[in-house]
C-alpha positions in Angstrom: -52.0 -11.2 47.7 -52.4 -12.6 44.5 -53.7 -8.6 43.0 -50.3 -7.5 44.2 -48.3 -10.1 43.8 -49.8 -9.4 39.7 -48.7 -6.0 40.0 -45.6 -6.2 41.4 -44.9 -8.3 38.3 -46.0 -5.6 35.7 -43.3 -2.8 36.5 -41.0 -4.2 34.9 -42.5 -6.4 31.6 -40.8 -6.6 28.3 -42.7 -6.9 25.3 -42.3 -7.9 21.8 -44.1 -6.5 18.9 -42.4 -6.8 15.5 -38.8 -7.3 16.9 -38.8 -3.8 19.1 -38.4 -4.9 22.8 -40.0 -2.5 25.1 -39.5 -2.4 28.8 -43.0 -1.5 30.1 -44.2 0.0 34.0 -47.2 0.0 35.1 -49.3 1.9 38.0 -51.5 0.3 40.3 -54.7 1.5 38.1 -53.6 -0.3 35.2 -52.4 2.6 33.1 -48.9 2.9 31.5 -46.0 4.7 33.4 -43.3 4.5 31.9 -42.3 2.8 28.3 -39.0 2.1 27.2 -37.4 0.6 24.0 -34.4 -1.3 24.2 -32.2 -4.2 22.5 -31.2 -7.0 22.1 -28.3 -6.8 24.8 -30.8 -4.7 27.1 -29.3 -1.3 25.8 -31.9 2.3 25.6 -32.1 2.5 22.2 -35.4 3.8 20.3 -38.3 5.7 22.0 -38.8 6.8 25.7 -42.3 7.8 27.2 -42.8 8.7 30.6 -46.8 9.4 31.5 -49.0 10.5 34.8 -51.0 8.3 36.7 -54.2 10.1 34.9 -52.8 8.6 31.6 -51.8 12.0 30.0 -48.3 12.3 28.0 -45.6 13.6 30.9 -42.0 13.0 29.2 -40.8 11.7 25.9 -37.6 11.3 23.9 -35.5 9.0 21.8 -32.3 7.1 22.9 -29.2 5.8 21.2 -26.7 3.5 22.9 -28.1 4.5 26.2 -28.7 8.2 25.3 -30.5 10.9 24.6 -29.9 12.1 21.3 -32.9 14.4 20.3 -34.8 16.8 21.4 -36.3 16.1 25.6 -40.3 17.1 25.4 -41.6 17.5 28.9 -45.7 18.0 29.6 -48.0 19.5 32.5 -50.6 17.1 33.6 -53.0 18.7 31.4 -51.2 18.1 28.7 -49.2 21.3 27.8 -46.1 21.4 27.2 -43.8 22.6 29.6 -40.4 22.8 28.3 -38.6 21.3 25.1 -34.9 21.7 23.9 -32.1 19.0 22.5 -29.8 16.9 25.0 -26.5 16.2 24.1 -24.2 13.6 26.7 -27.2 14.2 29.2 -26.7 17.8 29.5 -29.1 20.3 28.1 -27.9 21.4 25.3 -28.5 24.8 22.9 -31.6 26.5 23.6 -34.7 25.2 25.3 -38.2 26.9 25.7 -39.5 27.1 29.0 -44.0 27.4 29.3 -46.7 28.3 31.4 -49.7 25.7 32.4 -51.4 28.0 30.0 -49.2 27.3 26.9 -47.6 30.2 27.2 -44.0 31.3 26.7 -42.4 31.8 30.3 -38.8 31.6 29.5 -35.7 31.1 26.7 -32.7 30.2 28.1 -29.2 28.8 26.1 -27.5 26.0 27.7 -23.8 25.0 26.7 -20.8 22.9 28.2 -17.8 24.7 29.7 -14.8 22.9 31.2 -17.5 20.1 31.5 -19.9 21.7 33.7 -23.3 23.2 32.3 -23.4 26.9 31.9 -26.6 28.7 31.7 -25.4 31.4 29.0 -28.1 33.1 28.1 -31.7 33.9 29.6 -34.9 35.7 28.2 -38.1 36.2 30.3 -41.2 37.3 29.1 -44.4 38.6 30.5 -48.2 36.9 29.9 -48.4 38.9 26.8 -45.0 37.1 25.2 -43.0 40.8 25.5 -39.3 40.3 27.1 -39.0 41.5 30.3 -35.6 43.8 30.1 -35.4 43.4 33.7 -34.8 40.0 34.8 -33.2 38.6 31.1 -29.6 38.7 30.5 -28.6 37.9 26.7 -26.9 39.3 23.7 -27.6 39.4 19.7 -24.6 39.2 17.7 -24.6 41.0 14.2 -21.4 39.2 12.8 -21.7 38.9 8.8 -22.4 35.9 7.7 -19.1 36.6 5.0 -16.1 38.7 6.5 -13.2 39.8 4.2 -9.8 38.8 4.7 -7.6 40.6 7.3 -9.5 43.5 9.8 -13.5 43.1 10.1 -15.6 45.0 12.3 -18.9 42.9 14.4 -21.2 44.4 16.6 -23.9 43.1 19.1 -26.7 44.2 21.1 -25.6 43.7 24.8 -28.6 42.9 27.8 -27.9 42.6 31.0 -30.4 42.7 34.6 -27.2 43.5 36.8 -27.5 46.2 39.1 -24.2 47.3 40.9 -22.5 49.9 41.5 -20.1 49.7 38.4 -19.8 47.6 35.3 -17.3 46.9 33.1 -18.0 45.0 29.6 -14.7 43.6 27.3 -15.0 40.9 24.5 -12.3 38.5 24.3 -12.2 36.6 21.0 -10.0 34.1 19.4 -8.5 35.3 16.3 -7.0 33.3 13.8 -4.0 35.4 12.3 -2.3 32.2 11.0 -2.6 28.5 10.7 0.4 28.2 13.7 -1.3 31.6 15.3 -4.3 32.7 17.1 -4.2 35.3 19.8 -6.8 36.4 21.9 -8.0 39.9 21.4 -9.4 42.4 24.0 -11.8 44.8 23.2 -13.4 47.2 26.2 -16.6 48.6 25.1 -17.0 52.2 26.5 -20.1 54.6 25.9 -22.5 51.2 25.1 -20.8 51.3 21.9 -20.7 47.7 21.0 -17.9 46.5 19.1 -15.4 43.9 18.4 -13.0 43.0 15.4 -12.5 39.8 14.0 -9.8 38.6 11.6 -10.3 36.8 8.1 -6.7 35.3 8.1 -7.8 32.5 5.2 -10.5 32.6 2.2 -13.0 30.0 3.2 -15.2 28.7 5.9 -13.8 29.9 9.5 -15.0 29.7 12.7 -15.5 32.9 15.2 -15.2 32.3 19.1 -15.2 34.6 21.9 -16.5 35.5 25.3 -18.3 38.7 26.4 -17.1 39.6 29.9 -19.1 41.5 32.5 -16.4 43.0 35.5 -19.0 43.6 37.9 -18.3 46.0 40.9 -20.7 45.8 44.4 -20.8 47.6 47.6 -22.4 45.9 50.1 -22.8 48.2 54.0 -21.7 46.1 56.4 -22.6 48.6 59.5 -23.3 52.4 59.8 -19.8 53.3 58.7 -18.0 50.5 56.8 -18.4 48.8 53.6 -17.0 45.7 51.5 -16.2 45.7 47.7 -16.5 42.8 45.8 -15.7 42.3 42.3 -17.3 39.0 39.9 -16.5 38.2 36.0 -20.1 36.5 34.0 -18.8 35.4 31.3 -21.1 34.8 28.0 -20.2 32.7 24.8 -20.6 32.8 21.3 -19.4 30.9 18.4 -20.2 31.6 14.9 -18.8 29.9 11.7 -18.7 32.8 8.5 -17.2 32.4 5.2 -14.0 34.6 4.4 -14.2 36.2 0.9 -10.8 37.8 -1.0 -11.2 41.5 -0.2 -10.8 42.4 -3.7 -14.0 40.9 -4.7 
């Protein structure tokens, strides 16, 4: 009974080291399960480490004012990294890498927040040899120059999609700014796999180019021997890039 009480008391133990405080949780075998750094107000500030029962590191990150502020690393029980990426407002943010238990890269996914919801923007899958599996991947490669000119410019992109449907339309919607008070949503249809769209440089200096690549998918599903139903769905991929607008004559 005394031993069990001792283990329960160890589940949440606060220790001090050089004015730093940690909440430490232990497994019944005595190995550390969780170690969290807190401040004087008991708010998570500093390192966070979680372990498997065998002592191997399971997860680690860093907290500032109660939220993850840095990269998050998760590990398999054999010590190989499972996945890693950055976190913003407690959501995955940007590109994350996902690995197999043998250490080989399995997937790269870009996460973004759209209207307060987590959105999987792009996904690239790899085989055991590290080659891209295009039949299951869905991603794009922007070709917007780092420097554009005043007035109209052409930008291009490569696009890879794993949707196998009856018919597919692709178009690009760009938030083009023409003056301080005028921003238009310009739409560019894609024909014959000629992936281009227009961007406008309205003022010399740094400028943000934002837009969406939209796939409009038409599917036909048989619902009987002599009848079918058609559905239409939109899949959006968002992009953003900072460019420099130079004088056209320079």
